C-alpha positions as a Markdown table, in Angstrom:
| # | Residue | x | y | z |
|---|---|---|---|---|
| 1 | Met | 45.8 | -28.4 | 5.5 |
| 2 | Glu | 46.5 | -24.7 | 5.4 |
| 3 | Ile | 44.9 | -24.4 | 1.9 |
| 4 | Val | 41.7 | -26.2 | 3.1 |
| 5 | Thr | 41.2 | -24.2 | 6.3 |
| 6 | Asn | 42.1 | -20.9 | 4.6 |
| 7 | Ser | 44.1 | -19.8 | 7.7 |
| 8 | Phe | 41.1 | -20.0 | 9.9 |
| 9 | Lys | 41.8 | -19.9 | 13.7 |
| 10 | Phe | 39.1 | -20.2 | 16.3 |
| 11 | Asn | 38.9 | -16.9 | 18.1 |
| 12 | Thr | 37.8 | -17.4 | 21.7 |
| 13 | Tyr | 37.1 | -13.7 | 22.3 |
| 14 | Val | 34.2 | -13.7 | 19.8 |
| 15 | Asp | 30.9 | -15.0 | 21.0 |
| 16 | Tyr | 29.9 | -17.3 | 18.2 |
| 17 | Ala | 26.7 | -18.4 | 19.9 |
| 18 | Phe | 25.5 | -14.8 | 19.9 |
| 19 | Gln | 26.2 | -14.4 | 16.2 |
| 20 | His | 24.6 | -17.8 | 15.4 |
| 21 | Arg | 21.4 | -16.8 | 17.1 |
| 22 | Tyr | 20.9 | -13.8 | 14.7 |
| 23 | Arg | 22.5 | -15.2 | 11.6 |
| 24 | Ser | 20.7 | -18.6 | 11.6 |
| 25 | Lys | 17.2 | -17.1 | 11.3 |
| 26 | Asp | 15.6 | -17.6 | 7.9 |
| 27 | Ile | 15.3 | -14.5 | 5.7 |
| 28 | Ser | 11.9 | -15.7 | 4.6 |
| 29 | Phe | 10.5 | -14.4 | 7.9 |
| 30 | Ile | 11.5 | -10.9 | 6.9 |
| 31 | Phe | 9.8 | -11.3 | 3.5 |
| 32 | Lys | 6.7 | -12.7 | 5.0 |
| 33 | Lys | 6.5 | -9.8 | 7.4 |
| 34 | Glu | 7.0 | -7.3 | 4.6 |
| 35 | Ile | 4.2 | -8.9 | 2.5 |
| 36 | Phe | 1.9 | -8.9 | 5.5 |
| 37 | Met | 2.6 | -5.2 | 6.2 |
| 38 | Ala | 2.1 | -4.3 | 2.5 |
| 39 | Phe | -1.2 | -6.2 | 2.6 |
| 40 | Leu | -2.3 | -4.2 | 5.7 |
| 41 | Leu | -1.3 | -0.9 | 4.0 |
| 42 | Leu | -3.3 | -1.9 | 0.9 |
| 43 | Ile | -6.4 | -2.6 | 3.0 |
| 44 | Phe | -6.1 | 0.6 | 5.1 |
| 45 | Ser | -5.5 | 2.8 | 2.0 |
| 46 | Ser | -8.5 | 1.2 | 0.2 |
| 47 | Ile | -10.7 | 1.8 | 3.2 |
| 48 | Met | -9.6 | 5.4 | 3.4 |
| 49 | Asn | -10.2 | 5.9 | -0.3 |
| 50 | Leu | -13.8 | 4.5 | 0.1 |
| 51 | Met | -14.4 | 6.7 | 3.1 |
| 52 | Tyr | -13.2 | 9.7 | 1.1 |
| 53 | Gly | -15.6 | 8.9 | -1.7 |
| 54 | Val | -18.5 | 8.5 | 0.6 |
| 55 | Tyr | -18.0 | 11.6 | 2.8 |
| 56 | Phe | -16.4 | 14.2 | 0.6 |
| 57 | Arg | -17.6 | 13.6 | -2.9 |
| 58 | Arg | -20.0 | 16.1 | -4.4 |
| 59 | Pro | -23.0 | 14.9 | -6.3 |
| 60 | Ala | -22.6 | 14.9 | -10.1 |
| 61 | Val | -23.8 | 18.2 | -11.7 |
| 62 | Tyr | -25.1 | 18.1 | -15.2 |
| 63 | Phe | -26.0 | 21.1 | -17.4 |
| 64 | Tyr | -28.9 | 20.6 | -19.8 |
| 65 | Thr | -29.3 | 22.9 | -22.7 |
| 66 | Tyr | -32.4 | 22.6 | -24.9 |
| 67 | Ile | -34.8 | 24.7 | -26.9 |
| 68 | Asn | -38.3 | 24.9 | -25.5 |
| 69 | Asp | -41.6 | 25.0 | -27.5 |
| 70 | Asp | -41.4 | 28.8 | -27.7 |
| 71 | Gly | -38.0 | 28.6 | -29.4 |
| 72 | Glu | -36.0 | 29.9 | -26.5 |
| 73 | Leu | -32.7 | 28.5 | -25.4 |
| 74 | Lys | -32.9 | 27.1 | -21.9 |
| 75 | Asn | -30.1 | 26.0 | -19.5 |
| 76 | Glu | -31.0 | 23.9 | -16.6 |
| 77 | Ile | -28.8 | 22.4 | -13.9 |
| 78 | Gly | -29.6 | 18.8 | -13.0 |
| 79 | Ile | -28.0 | 17.2 | -9.9 |
| 80 | Glu | -27.8 | 13.5 | -9.6 |
| 81 | Asp | -28.3 | 12.1 | -6.1 |
| 82 | Ala | -25.1 | 10.4 | -4.8 |
């Protein structure tokens, strides 16, 4: 019997009910919570990225170089409305 029990003796000083309450919870709860928080982080960072693009982006600036009818080289700046 000693081999089967591996010298286990019940310790009355240890509160096994307290340990059971924390060890019996399923670890999938932690993973579900982590996935939910990662999803929230993805949503908030996407919203912040879109707000940055709307409020702080400059309009696109294009430089046009062409030769007019008189043979002169002209440079013009064209700004695209954002």
